N, C-alpha and C positions, 0 to 999 in steps of 0.2 A: 778277199774283199773286192778284187777286180771282177771276179765272176758274179758276185752278188750285185755289184753295181750294173754290170752288163744285163743281168736278168731283170733288174728293176727298170732299166732303160727300155728294154724290149717290152715289158709289161705296160709302161707308160705309152709307148708307141701304139700298142694294140688297143689300149683304152681310148686313145685319141682317134684311132682309125674307126673303132666301133661308134664313138660319139659322132664323128663326122658322117658316117654312113647313116646313122639314125636321124640326124638333122636333115640330111639330104632327102630321106624318105618322108620326113615330116613336111618339108617344103613342097615336095611333089604332091602329097595328099592335100595340103592347103591350096595349092594351085588348082588341082582337079576339083576340089570342093568349091573354090571360088568360080571356076568356069561353069560348073553345074548350076550354081546359084544364079549366075548371070544369065545363062540360057533359060532357066526356069522363069526368071523375072521378065526376060524378053518375050517369052511365049505368053506369059500372063498379060502383059501390056498389049501385045499384038492381038491376042484373043479378045480382050475387053474392047479394044478399038473396033475390031471387026464386028463384034456383037452389037456395039453401040451404033455403028453405021447402018446395020441391017435392021435394027429395031424400028418400030413405028414412030417412036419419039426418042429424043436425046435423054440419056440418063442425067446429065447435068441440069437439064431443064425440068425433069420430072421427079427427081428424088425428093423434093419438098412435099410432094403429094403422097408419099408412101404411107404416111400415117393417117390419111384422110379416111380410108375405109375402116380401119380399126376404131378410129374416133367416132364415126357414125354408128358402128355396131354397139360400142359401149354406151354412147349417149342414149340411143333408143332402148337398149336393154335396161338402163337405169330408169328411164321414164316409165317403162312397162315392167318394172321389177316384180310387181305383184303377180304377173303371169308366169314367172320362171318356174315355180314349183309344179304348176300344171303342165308346162312344156317339158320339164324333166321327166314327168311320168309318161307323157305322150310319146317321147322319143326313146324311152327305156327299152321297148321291144326291138327297136333298130340297133341299140347297143348290144343286146343279147345276140342278135344275128351277126353282128361284127365279131364278137368274141367267139361265137361258134365257128365262123369261117376261119378265124385264126387258129383255133384249137384243132379242128379237123385237118386243116392244111399242114399244121406243124406235125401232127401224128403221122399222116400219110407221107409227108416229105421226109420225116426222120426214118421211117421204115425203109423207104426206097434208098435214102442216103446211106443207111447202115449196110444194106446189101452191096451197094456200089463201092463203099469204102473198103469192105473186106475183099472184094474182087479186084481192087486196084492197089492193094498194099503189098509191097515186096516182102516176101517171106511168109505171107498168109494167103495170097491169091490162089484160087483153085486152078486157074489157067494163067500161069505167069506170062505167056506170050501175048495175052489179051489185055495186059495191064495198061498199055498206052491207049487202047481203044476205050476202055472204061474211063480213063482219066480225061480224054478229050470229050467224051460224052458229058461228063460232069462240068467241064469247062463251058460247053455249049449251054447247058442248063443255067449256069451262073451268068453267062454273058447276056442272055436275052432278058430284058426287064420284064417284071410281072405285068406291067400295064400293056406292053406289046402283046404278050400272050393272051391277056384278058380281052383285048380289043378283037383279036382274031376269033377267039372262042365265042364272044358275044355275037359276032357276025354269023357264026355257025349255029350256036345253041340258043341265042336270044339272051336278053338281060336276066339278071338274077344272081344268086350267090354261087351257083355251080361253076360258072366260068371263073369267078374269082378264086374259088377253092382250088380248082385245077391249076390255075396260073401260079398261085402262091406255093402250091405243093411242088410243082416242078422246079421252081427257083430254090425252094428250101432244100429239095433233094440234092441239087448241085452244090449249094453252100455247105450244108451239113456233111455231105459226103466227103468234101475236101477236108473239113476240120476233123471228122472222124478218122479219116485215113492217116492224117498226121499224128493223131493220138495213138492209133493202132500200131504205127511203125515203131513206137517205143515199148511195145508189149514184150514181156519176157517170153522167149521161144521155148524154154525148157519144158513147161507144162504141155505145150503143143507137141513137142517131140516125144514126151512120155505117153501122151494119148495115142500118137501115131504108132508107137511101138506095140500098143495093145490092140491095134486093129481098128481104132475109131475112125469114122468117116470125117470128111471135111466139115460138114455141118456140126457134128459132135465136137470136133476140135475147136471150132469157133465158139460154140455155145458154152462149153465147159472151160476151155483153156484161155480164151481171149476176152470174152465179154465181162467176166467177173473182174478182170484187171482194169478195164477201161470204162466200166459202167459209170463211175462218178463223173468223169470228164464228159462222157457222152451226154449224161443228163444235164450237166451244167450248160453245155452248148445248146441243148434242146430248149431249155428254159430261156436262154438269151434269145434264141431265134423266135420263140413264142412272143416275146415283147416286140420284136421287129415286125412280126406278122400282124399284130394288132394294128400297127400304124399302116402297114401295107393294105390290109383289108379296108381300112377307112379311106385310104387314097383311091383304091379301085372303085369305091362307090361313086366317084365322080364320073366314071365312064359307064355307069348303069349296072354295076355289079351288086347293088343292094347295100343294106346296112346303113350305118351313120353317114357315110360319105355321100350316099345317094340323097338322103334327107338334107344334108348340108348344102349340096349343090342346088337343090330346089329352093332352099331358103335364100341362098345368096343370089340366085338367078332372079328371084322375085324382086329383090332390091328393098328400098325403104318400105317399112311396114311389116317386114318379116325378119328384121334384124334381131328381134328378141328371140326368135326361134334359132337363128344362127348362134347367138350367144349361149343358149341352153345346150345346143349340140356341142359347142366348144367346151363347155364346162363338163359335160358327160365324158367326152373323149379325153380331155386332159386328166380328169380324175381317174379314169380307168387306166390310162397309161402309167400314172404315178403309182396307183395301187398295185398293179401287176409288176411294175419295176421293183418296188420295195419287197414284195413277196418273193419274186424270183431271185433277187440279189441275196436275200437272207438264206434261201435254200441252196443257192450256188456256193455261198461261203461255207455252208455246212458240208456240202459234198466234196469240195476241193481242198478245204483247209481244216475241216473238222471243228469250225467255230460254232 
């Protein structure tokens, strides 16, 4: 009985020691979490104060006017609501141009991203020593905003949809390349090893051994990126890249008297984004979850 009591006592001591170590770890994590949150809050407050000081007007004085422009657009659009059907038809070609920019940019960017992802994935790369180089290249493509690339290209090529397409394609290649690479890292290497034993080349191993495994996830990410590119192509229109954004900039720059046109463009853009969001969400669920 004495041995049993001694063993029980040792067990209780070990349990208490484990509990104390666990609580110490929890307290450290809470402390680090609290410090991180405090630093984040401090940076947010200081950043807001700096931006408020450097802006043309004070946010505290101007926030009440935030709804003035939407109210003017809605009121004028309601007064001229009879013109909306004709305006929707008038701006529909610009909508098609915006969708075309997004579609071509997504296709080109996805193809470039596919190649970059396979060249930068451990276990799949054709030149393993160049993996860091390809990954840094994708980082650069993601880091530079589309609007910056578009502004440079517009200065070189002039206005139009081509600069927007190139800008969105480059950014899409960097973003999808990163996502594709993360998916490809989880691919089963046994089919690749089997193909290599038969003398298959790198392209054949990727085409037959890897792509069938990762195709559903690749298509899912591509559809999601297509939604994002529709918004991006509309935004780039503000810098002269064509499409709905260009028409919206002209309507808004004109001011009162053209707000009905701005409302029609907003309706077209909002409806298009909702439509493609629903379509892509449905097919992404089928691809990834079989629903």
